[in-house]
C-alpha positions in Angstrom: 153.0 97.1 72.2 155.3 97.5 69.7 154.9 94.6 65.9 158.2 93.7 67.4 157.1 93.0 71.2 153.7 90.8 69.9 155.1 87.5 69.1 157.0 87.5 72.0 154.0 88.3 74.4 151.8 85.7 72.1 153.8 83.0 73.1 154.2 84.4 76.7 150.5 84.1 76.9 150.3 80.6 75.1 152.5 78.9 77.5 150.8 81.4 80.6 147.1 79.9 79.4 148.4 76.4 78.7 149.2 76.3 82.4 145.8 76.7 83.4 142.8 74.7 83.6 140.7 77.0 81.0 141.9 75.0 78.0 140.1 71.8 79.8 136.9 73.8 80.5 136.5 74.8 77.4 136.9 71.6 76.2 134.5 69.7 78.3 132.7 72.7 77.7 132.9 71.8 73.7 132.0 68.1 74.7 128.7 69.1 75.9 127.0 71.4 73.5 126.3 69.1 70.7 124.7 66.9 73.4 120.9 67.6 75.0 122.7 70.3 77.6 121.8 74.0 77.9 125.6 74.4 79.0 126.7 77.7 81.2 130.2 78.8 81.5 131.2 80.2 85.3 127.9 79.9 86.7 127.4 82.0 89.7 126.7 81.2 93.5 127.3 82.7 96.7 129.8 80.6 99.2 127.5 80.8 102.7 130.7 80.0 104.2 133.0 82.0 103.1 130.3 85.4 102.5 131.6 85.7 99.1 130.6 84.9 95.5 131.8 82.5 93.7 131.1 80.3 90.0 131.6 77.1 88.8 133.7 76.1 85.9 131.0 74.6 84.4 126.5 73.8 84.7 124.5 72.3 82.8 120.6 71.2 82.7 118.7 68.7 80.4 117.2 71.1 77.1 113.4 70.4 77.5 112.0 68.1 74.6 110.0 70.1 72.4 107.5 68.0 69.7 104.3 69.5 67.9 105.3 72.9 69.4 104.5 71.2 72.9 106.7 70.5 76.1 107.1 66.9 76.5 107.1 65.3 79.7 108.6 61.8 79.3 106.8 60.8 82.7 104.3 63.5 82.7 103.0 65.3 85.0 106.1 64.3 86.4 109.0 66.5 85.5 112.7 65.4 85.6 115.2 68.4 85.6 118.8 66.4 85.3 121.8 68.7 86.0 125.1 68.7 86.2 127.9 70.6 88.2 131.1 70.2 86.9 134.7 71.6 88.1 137.6 71.4 86.0 141.4 70.7 87.2 144.8 71.1 85.4 147.4 69.2 87.9 150.4 68.0 87.6 150.3 66.4 91.0 149.1 62.5 91.4 145.3 62.7 92.9 145.2 59.6 95.8 141.6 58.1 95.8 141.3 55.1 98.3 138.2 52.9 97.5 136.7 50.7 99.7 133.2 48.8 99.8 130.2 50.4 100.8 126.9 49.2 101.0 125.2 52.5 101.9 126.0 55.5 98.9 123.3 58.7 99.4 122.3 61.5 97.0 120.0 63.4 99.0 122.3 66.3 98.8 122.1 66.0 94.8 117.9 66.5 94.6 115.0 68.5 95.3 111.9 67.4 95.9 112.4 64.1 96.3 115.2 61.4 97.3 115.9 58.8 94.7 116.2 56.2 97.2 112.4 55.6 97.2 112.6 55.4 93.6 115.8 52.9 92.9 116.5 52.1 96.4 120.1 52.6 97.8 122.4 53.7 94.9 120.8 55.6 92.0 122.2 54.9 88.4 126.3 54.2 88.3 126.6 55.1 91.8 124.7 51.6 93.4 127.0 49.6 95.7 126.8 46.6 93.8 128.4 48.3 90.8 131.1 49.7 92.3 133.3 50.7 95.1 133.5 54.9 97.0 136.2 56.5 98.6 135.7 58.8 101.1 139.4 59.3 101.6 141.5 61.0 99.5 145.0 62.7 99.4 147.5 64.4 97.3 150.7 63.5 96.7 153.3 66.3 97.1 153.2 69.8 98.9 151.2 72.5 98.3 146.7 73.5 98.4 144.7 70.2 98.4 143.5 70.8 94.9 140.9 67.9 95.8 139.2 69.6 98.4 138.9 72.6 96.5 137.3 71.3 93.8 134.6 69.2 96.0 133.9 72.4 97.3 132.9 74.2 94.5 130.3 71.4 93.2 128.7 70.6 96.6 128.4 74.6 97.4 127.4 75.2 94.0 124.3 72.5 94.4 123.8 73.3 97.3 123.2 77.1 96.4 121.0 76.1 93.1 118.7 74.2 95.7 117.9 76.6 97.9 117.3 79.4 94.8 114.7 77.0 93.1 113.2 76.0 96.4 112.4 79.4 97.3 111.1 80.4 94.1 108.7 77.1 93.4 108.1 75.9 96.7 104.5 77.3 96.8 104.1 77.4 92.8 101.8 75.0 91.7 102.9 74.3 88.4 106.0 73.2 89.7 104.8 70.7 92.3 105.8 68.1 90.1 109.5 68.9 89.2 112.2 66.1 90.5 115.8 68.1 90.0 118.7 66.4 90.5 122.5 66.4 89.8 125.3 65.1 89.0 128.5 66.2 90.3 131.3 66.3 88.2 135.7 66.7 88.6 137.0 66.4 85.7 141.2 66.3 85.6 143.8 67.0 83.3 146.3 64.8 85.1 146.9 61.2 87.2 144.8 59.7 89.3 145.5 56.8 91.5 143.1 54.2 93.1 145.1 52.7 96.4 143.7 49.8 98.2 144.7 48.8 101.9 144.1 45.4 103.1 145.1 44.7 106.8 146.8 48.0 106.9 149.0 47.3 103.8 148.5 48.5 100.4 147.6 45.4 97.9 146.8 47.8 94.8 148.1 50.8 93.0 146.3 51.2 90.3 146.0 54.3 88.1 142.4 55.2 88.0 140.3 57.2 84.8 137.1 57.3 87.4 136.8 57.3 90.4 133.4 57.6 92.9 134.1 60.2 95.7 131.5 60.4 98.6 130.9 62.7 100.8 129.0 64.8 103.1 128.2 69.1 103.4 126.0 71.3 104.7 126.6 75.0 105.6 126.1 76.8 108.5 122.4 76.5 108.7 121.6 73.6 107.3 121.7 69.8 107.9 124.7 67.9 106.4 123.7 66.0 103.3 125.5 63.0 101.5 126.8 63.2 97.4 128.7 61.6 95.4 130.7 63.0 92.9 132.3 61.8 89.8 135.7 62.4 89.8 136.9 61.4 86.4 140.4 62.0 83.4 139.3 64.3 80.7 139.2 61.6 78.6 136.7 59.2 80.5 134.7 62.4 80.2 132.2 61.3 77.2 132.0 57.9 78.5 130.8 59.2 81.7 128.3 60.8 80.1 127.0 58.0 77.8 126.9 56.4 81.6 124.5 59.3 82.8 122.3 59.2 80.0 121.5 55.6 80.9 120.9 56.4 84.8 118.5 59.3 83.5 116.5 56.2 80.9 116.6 54.0 83.7 114.9 56.8 85.9 112.7 57.4 84.2 111.2 53.9 82.9 111.2 53.4 86.2 109.0 56.2 87.5 106.5 55.4 85.0 106.1 52.2 86.6 105.3 53.9 89.9 104.1 57.1 89.2 101.0 57.2 91.4 103.2 56.6 93.9 105.4 59.3 93.2 103.0 61.7 92.5 101.2 60.8 95.8 104.3 61.7 97.3 104.4 65.1 95.5 101.2 66.1 96.2 101.7 65.3 100.3 105.3 67.9 100.5 103.2 70.0 98.4 100.4 70.0 101.1 103.0 70.0 103.4 105.1 73.2 101.8 101.8 75.1 102.0 101.8 74.9 106.2 103.1 77.8 108.7 106.6 77.3 108.9 106.7 76.6 112.4 104.7 74.0 111.3 106.3 72.6 108.3 109.8 70.4 108.7 111.2 69.8 105.1 
């Protein structure tokens, strides 16, 4: 390429890259780096439905706390491992959600070794149904591919794959029997999203939204469907969401300290069952 054509090439590259979600992905990555997270960009997973390799935009897990050269577990011997699965989308389309009051918000698809419902009741942390409405119906205005569905499938399939990998690696490990993994699935949007309230068949409210809880179910061909709740946020809201998640984590670990004996009893029993022959063990 000649020197004369270089500025034109750079302008072309700049314009084309800015049309994609990569700048948003890098922006969210930079927001996470100073915090207590170990972040991976474009993290691999295998899509069992479509039988091919894919990646989720960003994943992260809570950095271990080390004091005096020793690993510190706030609820020792129980170890909570907190994870993020993030998909970033830039869109010129209007994302539409239809929130409703929902008494049951399950998150069992997001956890491994222990269902948070046992610890906190229905609706863990900010997923609590008394605090907010959730949407399980959504659409994209204008024609084209369903960007919401695409993003949803990325995060839930990544979590499902990660759970299986960890389970296969640790199910017979004595040192991992008190480990509890939980994932926060997140979709970050550079664009506009709207909550529409419908009552008696009539639209009563249309509100531009910064944060919506999206309730979905997913199970691969060989697995039973499980519930997930996904935080869908505008990029400007993402730092606030991370503060909310931090409060969820602090609150959960505080509650776990008060119920530590019952949790250990449950995990001991579950570990014992995993050691039984596979034909007599039901997860």
